[in-house]
C-alpha positions in Angstrom: -201.9 -41.7 -64.8 -204.1 -44.5 -65.9 -204.1 -45.3 -69.4 -206.2 -49.0 -68.9 -202.6 -50.3 -69.9 -200.7 -52.4 -66.9 -197.6 -50.9 -65.5 -194.6 -53.4 -65.3 -193.1 -54.1 -61.9 -190.9 -51.0 -60.6 -187.4 -52.9 -60.5 -185.5 -52.6 -57.2 -183.1 -50.7 -56.9 -180.4 -52.9 -57.7 -181.9 -54.2 -60.6 -181.2 -52.9 -64.1 -184.2 -52.8 -66.4 -184.8 -55.7 -68.2 -188.0 -55.5 -70.9 -188.7 -58.2 -72.9 -190.0 -56.3 -75.7 -190.2 -52.8 -77.0 -193.8 -52.5 -75.4 -193.0 -53.2 -72.2 -189.8 -50.4 -72.7 -192.8 -47.9 -74.3 -195.5 -49.0 -71.5 -193.0 -48.0 -68.6 -191.7 -45.3 -70.3 -195.4 -43.9 -70.5 -196.5 -43.3 -66.9 -192.9 -42.7 -65.7 -191.0 -39.8 -65.3 -186.9 -40.6 -65.6 -186.5 -37.8 -62.8 -189.6 -40.0 -60.3 -186.9 -43.5 -60.7 -183.8 -41.2 -60.5 -183.3 -41.5 -56.7 -183.2 -45.3 -56.9 -181.0 -45.1 -59.3 -176.8 -45.9 -58.7 -173.6 -45.1 -60.2 -171.9 -47.2 -62.3 -168.4 -47.3 -63.9 -168.0 -47.0 -67.5 -166.4 -46.8 -70.1 -163.9 -44.4 -71.6 -166.6 -42.9 -74.8 -163.3 -42.9 -77.5 -164.0 -47.1 -77.2 -167.5 -46.7 -78.2 -168.3 -47.6 -81.6 -171.9 -45.5 -81.9 -173.1 -42.8 -79.7 -176.9 -43.3 -77.7 -179.0 -40.4 -78.4 -182.4 -40.2 -75.9 -185.0 -37.1 -75.9 -185.8 -35.6 -72.9 -187.6 -32.2 -72.0 -185.4 -28.9 -70.7 -186.4 -28.9 -67.4 -184.9 -32.8 -66.7 -182.1 -32.0 -69.3 -181.4 -29.0 -67.5 -181.5 -31.0 -63.9 -178.9 -34.0 -66.1 -176.7 -31.6 -66.6 -176.5 -30.0 -63.3 -176.6 -33.4 -61.3 -173.6 -34.7 -63.8 -171.7 -31.0 -63.4 -172.2 -31.4 -59.6 -170.1 -35.2 -60.3 -167.9 -34.1 -62.8 -169.6 -36.1 -65.1 
């Protein structure tokens, strides 16, 4: 899908996405689906959520949410 905007380069598999501004972030997600980038991701250890001071909420469509839950359940996450 092209919309006349320049697309950020896709990061290497070992890089954490690092955007300079919200517009860069928006440009990536306007032209990519998280599920297409998922195979390039890797598991990382995370801290216990009881130690966190805030929750993070992300809206995804139902099909992507179901796929994320399915994969998380497979890995007991």
